[in-house]
N, C-alpha and C positions, 0 to 999 in steps of 0.2 A: 504493499500499499504506499509505501515511498513516494511513489510518481502521482497518488492522488491530488488534484490539484481543484477537490471541488470545493467551496467557499459557503460563509455563513455570514447570518447578519446578525453585527454583534449588539443590535440594540438590547438582546435579552441581559447581555453583561452591563451596559449603560442602563438604567431605568429611563422609563417615558420623558421624554423631552431632550435624551440627549444625542448628539449626532451619530450617524450611523459611520460603521468600519465593516468592510468585508474583511476576511482573513482567511486565509488558507488552513488546512488542515494542520500542515506542517509549522504555519504561524502559531495558531492554538498551542500547540505541544510546546514551543518555546517562549512562550509570554506575548509575542505578538508586540513587543515592543521595538524590535531592532531596525531594519531599514525601511522605508516607504515613506509616504507622506504622511505628517502628524493629522491629529484631529484638534477638533474646539469641542468640548464638551461643559455637559449642563449642571445642575445640582445633584448631589449624592443622597441626599433624603437623608441625612443623619438628624437625629433626636437633639436637643438640646445641650449644651455645655453640661458637664459634669457638674453637678454640687457637692460637698460633703454631706455627712448626717444619715450614710445610708445604714440601716435596721436590718438583723437578721432576726429579730423578734418575730414570734407567731403572729401574732396583733397586726405588726406591718406587712407583713406576706399576703396575709388576708385581704389587705384592702388595694391590693396590684391585681392585675389578670394574670393569671397561670396558664399555661401553657396547656392546651385540650388534649383529648387522646385522640391521638393520629396515628397510632401503631407505635408509637416511642417504644427504647428499649424497654423493659419493664425490672433491669436491673440497676440497682445501684451498686456502685465501685467503689473501691477505695486504694488512690493513689499514692503512696507510701514515702513520694519525695517531698511532698510540703504539708502532708498528714491531713491530706483534704477527700473529702466524697466527692461523688458526678454520677446524675442519675438522670434519664427520663431524657427530653428533649434537649437540654443540654447534653447530655454525652452522647445522643446523636449527632447532634452539630459539630462537637469538638471532634468527633470520632471523623467524620465527613470534610472535614477543614485540616484535614491533618493532625491533629492532636496535638502531643506535646512538642513536635517537632517543627511545627510553624507557631501554635499558639502560647505553650508552655503549658506546665502544670497548673492544675485548681490550686489558689492559695486563699479561698475563703469558703465557705459553705455560701447556699443561695442566700441572696438578702433582697429586699424592696431598695431601689434606689432612691432618692432624691428626685429624680425626676419620673417616676411613676413607672417604673418596669421591675419585672421580676429578673432578676440579675446575678454574675455568679464572675468572679476574678480568677483572670489566669496570669500567669506571669508574663505575659508580654499583651494582655488586654483584658476589656471588660465584655463580656457575652450579655444579651440581653433578648428576652422575647418580646418584641413587636408585634403587639396583635391588629395592629392596623395593615400588615402583609399577610394574615394568616389567609385569606382568600385570596391569594391574586398566585400568579407562576413563580415570584420572588421569594427570596429566603425570606423567612419570620425571625430567625433568631440574626440579631445584627451585634457590631461593635456599639458600646458606651462611644462619646464623643468627649473623650479625656485627652482631646489635643491643647485647647487650651491653658488645662490645669498642669499638662507636660512644661509648658513653656513657660508657664509661671513659676513652676519649681525649679526648674533649670537655670531660667534667664533672668527673672526677676520681672519679668516686664510680659507683657502683651503682644498680642500679633501686630500690633499699630506700631510697635518698636521702630521700626524702619531702619537698621543696619543694613550698611553696604556687604557684600560678597563679591569676592573674585575683582577682575581688573575692569569689568565694565559698569561704570557709573549708573547705567541703566537697570542693572540686576540686584535688586534689593531681597536681600533674606524676610523680612517678614512683609512690607507691603506688597498690596495687590497691585498686577503691572495690568496695563491695557492690551490688548490682544494685537497692535500694530505696536506695541513697542519690539524696537530691532531685537532686542534679545529672547523675545517672546517668537517673534519670526525665526529667529535663526532654530530657534529648538524646535519649531514646528516643523522646518523645511526639512530637518535630519532625522523626521519620524517619531519626534516627543509630541506630546498633548499639553494643550492648555486648556484649564480648567477655569472657565467662564464664571461658574459661582462666587469661587475662592480668588481668581485673578493670579493662579501660579500655575506652574508648568510641573510636570512630569517626564522623565526621559530616561534613556539607556537604559542598566539593569534596575533601576528602578521599576523604570515601567514595564517591563519584562515580568518583573515579581508581581506589580500590582495586574497585570491585565491576569497573571496564570494564576491568580487566588482571589478572583472576582471584586477587586480593589473599591468597585463602586459600591455595592453593596456593603463591605466590610470596612475596612479602611476611611473610604470617603473622601472627602476634598482636601487636597494639598494645603496644609497652613504657613509654608516655608517654600523656600527654593532649597534644594542642596549646598549644607554648610560643612565645613569641617568642623569636628568636635571632637578631644582628646585622640586624637590621632586618627580618627573615623569618620567618613561622611556619611553625613546623614541627613534626614528631612522630615519635617513634623507631618502629619496627618490628623483629620480628626479624630480617627479611633487609635492611633496608636503611633511609634518612632522606626521608619525605617532606616536601619544601618548597612553600608557598606565594606566589606573587609577582604582584603585581596579576592576582589570580582566577587564575591559570594554576598546576597544580600539577604536580610534575614528582619526579622520584627525585634527590638531593643527590648530587654526583660526589665521594662520599665516598672512593674506595676508592684513588686516588690519595694519600690521604695516611695511609688505613692499613694498606695492602699491605705496607708494612716490619714494624710491628708485628707483625703475621699472619706473618713469615718467606716471604711470598709475594716470589718474583724477578720484578722488572718490567723486566730488562733488553731493550732491543729486541733484534730478532732481525734478520740481513740477508734481504731478501727473495728473493734468487736467482732461480728461473725459476718462483717461482707468480706468477700471475694478481693484480693487483690486485682486491679485492673488488666486484664491480658487479651489481647486479639481472639485468643482462645477461645473467651465466653462466650463468641459471636460466633462461632464456626457453626455449629448446628439449630441454629433459629428458624430457618426453613422446613417445611413439610416435606420430608424427603418422598419420593414419589412410590406408590403402590406398584407390586408386580402386577396387578390387574391395569393399572392405568400404563404402566411402558408397555402391557403386553398390547392392549386395544391403541396405542397410538402409532404401534410399530416402532418403539423408541427402547425395546430390548437390548439391542447390542450398541444402543449411543454409549460412551462411558460417562464417567462424571467430569466436569469443565476439566479443560487440561492448562493447570497454571504455568504459565509461559516467564514470569517474572516473580522476580521474589516481593512475596507482598509482607515483607518486614520494611521496604522501600517506603521512606518517609515521602511525605508530600499529599495532598489532599486525594480524595476520590473523586473520579468523575467517568461518565460513560460517553461515547460516542456510538451513534447507529444511521448505517450509512442507507441511504434507501433507494438506491441503485442495484438493481438486479447482479450476482445473486445478495441479497441482503445479508447484510453482517452486524454483529456488534462488539465494541472493545472497549474493556475496562482499564482502567487506568490508576496508579498513585502518583502524583505528580507527574514525570514525562517517562515512567516506568509503566509498559504495556503489562499486564499481568491475568487478561482471560481473553481469548476471542471467540465467539460462537456466531454461526448462523439463524438468523431469525426471519419472521412473519412481520410485516406491518401491515397496515391500512388497504383494504380491495377498494379499488374506486365503484361508488363516490364516496366512500369513506376513509379517504387519505389520512395516514397519519401526518399532524401538521410537525414543518419543520421547525427549527427555532433554538433557543436556550431554556432548560427548563430546571426542575429540582424534585425530586423527591419530596412529596408533599403529605400523604397520607400510603399508610401499609396496612395491608390486613395478611395475616395466614393464610383465609381461606371467605370465599365470596361468591354468592348466587350471583352473577350480572346479568343483567336484564331489563330489556329498556322493547322500543317499537321501532319500525321502519314503516317507509312511504314505499308509495307504487315502484319510484325508483330505486329502490334498496337505502335510499341513505336514512342513516340514523335520524328519527324526528324525537326521540325523549327516550329517558333512563325513567328504569324503576318501574312499580306494576300499575303508576295513573297514566291511563290513554294522554297523549298530548293532543291540543287543540289541534282537531283535524281525523283524530285517530291514525290508525295503521295495524301492523300486522306486528304481534307480540312474540318476542326472542328469548329465549332463557338458555342460560348456560351455567348448572350447578356447580359449586365445587371448585371453582378456578381457585389454585392452590397459588401463594407465594406472590400477592399482587403489590406494586409499589405504583401506584399512583404520581404521576409526573407534571401534570396542569389540570387548569380549571374548565377543560373540555373532555375530562373525563378518560384521559388517555393513560395508560398503564403498562408498566414490565409486567409479564407473570408467567407461569407455566401455561403448556399448553398439553392437552391428554386428547385431543379429536383430532388431529392430523400431525403426518411426518415432515411436510412438504416446506421445511426453513430453506428460507433462502430467496422465497417468492411471496406477494401478498396473500393474506389471507385471511385477514382479521377486517372488524368495527372500526380501526384506528387504532387500536391498542399494538403493543410491541410483543407478539407471542413469543417465547423463550422454550426451547426443551426444558424437560421436566426436568432433570438433573442440574441444569445450569439455572433455573429459578432456584432451585432450593438452595443454592452455594450462591448466589448474590442478596438472596433476603437475609443472611448473616452480612456480608458483603459492604450491603448498599443502604444504610443507614438514611434516617431523614435528614435533607439537606444535599443530598449527594446529587452534584450538576448532571443534565442528560442532555448531550445536544446532538439535535437530530438533522441532517442534512441530506442533500441530494448527491 
């Protein structure tokens, strides 16, 4: 697939209102920040800047919206490095987005933040449940806007400080830059990005990391230009600080220093009888296929999915689905491909929607049912006939269901055919039964799903 030149509309990464950018598969793999024309970006929809006085009390947590049951892990695990637990939706999103390798280990228990969100602090950022995004195709766990507090703590000044960096008098560390500033024009012409909402640029390896980790949803807007601090190049964002050392970009583990000033309790808790976090705990969450289902589908001789990459490779999890025949799926951790399989997507007129989505709802098993019109197009879901009626359809006990968009399209196991590689569905992505069982444990809530021609 190295010669694949298919493209994807990157509006799925930049929220509504952002400029479009079309990326090749290879560009997405490397982070898409290298060569080529730059882009102008809009608002990253971050919450209000963080304020102090978080509270872990039960009464305070009862006053903020909690993540609903969307099939998140039922486990609560203990992470011994900092002596804290993580559970449910926070655990799922942490795993989906690279866990400790990207965001560090938890340094607090869940708490009610002063800006009104269910939150948990990690070494490099603070995750928050954002209920306003629960019924969208976008992630509903985001990062707290701790950037201004970090700038205050490290520099004693806010983003309006206005100090200059580098040799270009037009390049300001903190002050917003105009889109026609010569410095901005140079950055964008060299493949960088200008974020109109904050008036700052992102370029080079920093932009590669930002794109590869869906920065618009998580890090949000840049609050500075890159600058040198303590021998490292760093850049401040709404959700954290990126640092570059010897060509490698990572988040700065700032929260261990900032937590107390934000009123976040980092006191370690006892492990008790909780299991120690390990990916092995999630390996068998999916429903294994029965011998009867394998035989009826003709998948008896199909092996369990072949793991072609190291599952301990650090990096966030994401899925690619190619709609061109033969239709295929690839699963990645960071830039490492760990599994591939043939799949079946939507048969006309119910074509699977291309775009960037996220696993947003999971069920071990579900009876899928709905209605189709005279042309075969799905006109409704569930048992209530839609306006105008239609013919009812029902598929019982569909295993290992992972919905990824609001159009009710899902990755799921398929026991009624073995014609993978070709369109067969009402819009879902049909998986071989053993593949679906493996993926259900591997792909938690928040896993990105990229579907393209």
